[in-house]
N, C-alpha and C positions, 0 to 999 in steps of 0.2 A: 670386757670389764677393764677399766682404766686402772693402772698401777699408781696408787697415791702414797706409796711408802716413803717418798722423800718430800712430798708436799702435802699439806693438809689445810683444811679450812677450820680446824679446831683453834681455840684461843692459844696464844703463845704460852700461857701458863702451863698448858698440858704437854708441850713439847719436851721430849726427853724422859717422860714418865712412862711406866709400864702401860702397854696398850697403845702408846703413841710414839714408839721408837722408829727411827728410819732403819732401813736394812743394815746400814753401817753400824748404827748404835746397837742393834740387835746382835750383830756379829761380835762386837766388842764385849757385850754383856755375856754372851755365850762363852767366849774365851775366858772371861773373868771367872765364870762359874766352873769351867773346866780346870783352870789353874787352882782354884780353891779346893776342888775335889781331889786333884793330884797331890795337894799339900795336906790332905786329910783335915781340912778346915770346914768342909761343907759336904753333906751327903744328899744327893738328889733324891727326889721322891721315887719310890718304886711301888709296884702294885701292892696295895694294902698297907703301905707305910709312908707317912708324910716326910717331906724333906726336912733336913735339920734346921733350916732357916727359911723364912718367907722371902720371896723374891723382892718384896718392898724393902726388907732389911738389907739385902745384898745391894740393891740400888743405892740405899743411903750410904753404906760403907764405901761403895765404889765412888760415889760423889765426894765423900769426905776425903778419901785418898787422893783423888784428882785435885781437889782444892789445896791439900797439904803440899803436893808436889809443885804446884804453881807458885807457892809462897817461898820455896827454897831455891 
């Protein structure tokens, strides 16, 4: 099976969205979630208990922070 994690035939609009992340983007997102967990701002899902935030919300926050950093 071919590894398509860095290239995709999906439309460009889907690039960078959950389910369409490159390995590098996935690693950055995982680190972001770990940092939030360590700061007690996010609680990952556990057996029988949902996460404190949906991953789509975390992606939105991550994107907003990145945009904010590029403006300053």
